[in-house]
N, C-alpha and C positions, 0 to 999 in steps of 0.2 A: 269379232272373235281370237281369244288366243292363242296360240297354237306355236306347241314346245318343242315338237318332232315328229319323227317317223319310225314305224317300229321294222326292223331289218334282221332278220332270222340268218344270219350269217352264217351258220352250219348249214342252209336251204339255197346261199346263194351261187352259182355255177360261174360267171363272168360271162354272162351270152351279152352285159350293156345292151336289153332293149330296153330298160331305163331311161338309160341315158339316151340313146335316139329319140328315145321317145318321149323324152322333157326336149331335143334337139328341136321336132318338129314342131311340136307344140306351141311350142315359143318362139321361131323360128329366129332362131338365133343366125350367124355371120358364119363362113366358112370356116371352121377350125375353132370356133368358142361354145363349149358347152358349160351349161350351170351346176349340169348335175353330170354325175363321173367316178369312174369304179373301178378303184388301183387296184392290180394285182402285188398282191407280196408272196415271190418263192422264197422260201428256208430248207434247207438240207443240201445235199451232194448227192447226183446220183451216183446209186440208185435207192439213194433213199430221202426222197424230195420228194415236197408237197407245195400245194397250193392254194392260196387261201384271199377270197377277193372284199374290200368292205365298200359298198355304196356309199356316195357323197352325196346324198340328195341337196338339193335345196331349200325345198321347207318352204315353197314361198306358194304353192298354187294352193286354192280351196278343193280343187275338186285334184287331185293329181295323176298325172296318166302314167305314172313311173309303175303304182300301186296297180294298173290293170295289166299294164302287158306283159305281167312278171309270169313266167310257164311255168315256176317251181311253187308258187307262192311263197318266196321268199318276206316279198314287200307286202304289208300292211297295214292299215287305219283305224284307227279305234275313235268313236265316238269321244 
């Protein structure tokens, strides 16, 4: 089955990196190696600054653990 990608609601992502750690545990990668990563973008200057988070999933799992562990439901997968 072809997989084109996952849906991530960037407005809901809090940057907790639970998805990143679930991927690491599931795939048993060595120390310092992550197949999935959450980037943090900082914009503006104090006191008018803003942080945004951009998850970059590896998109290779049939049953992705990163979707299940998201505490805010920012990640989901449609059939």
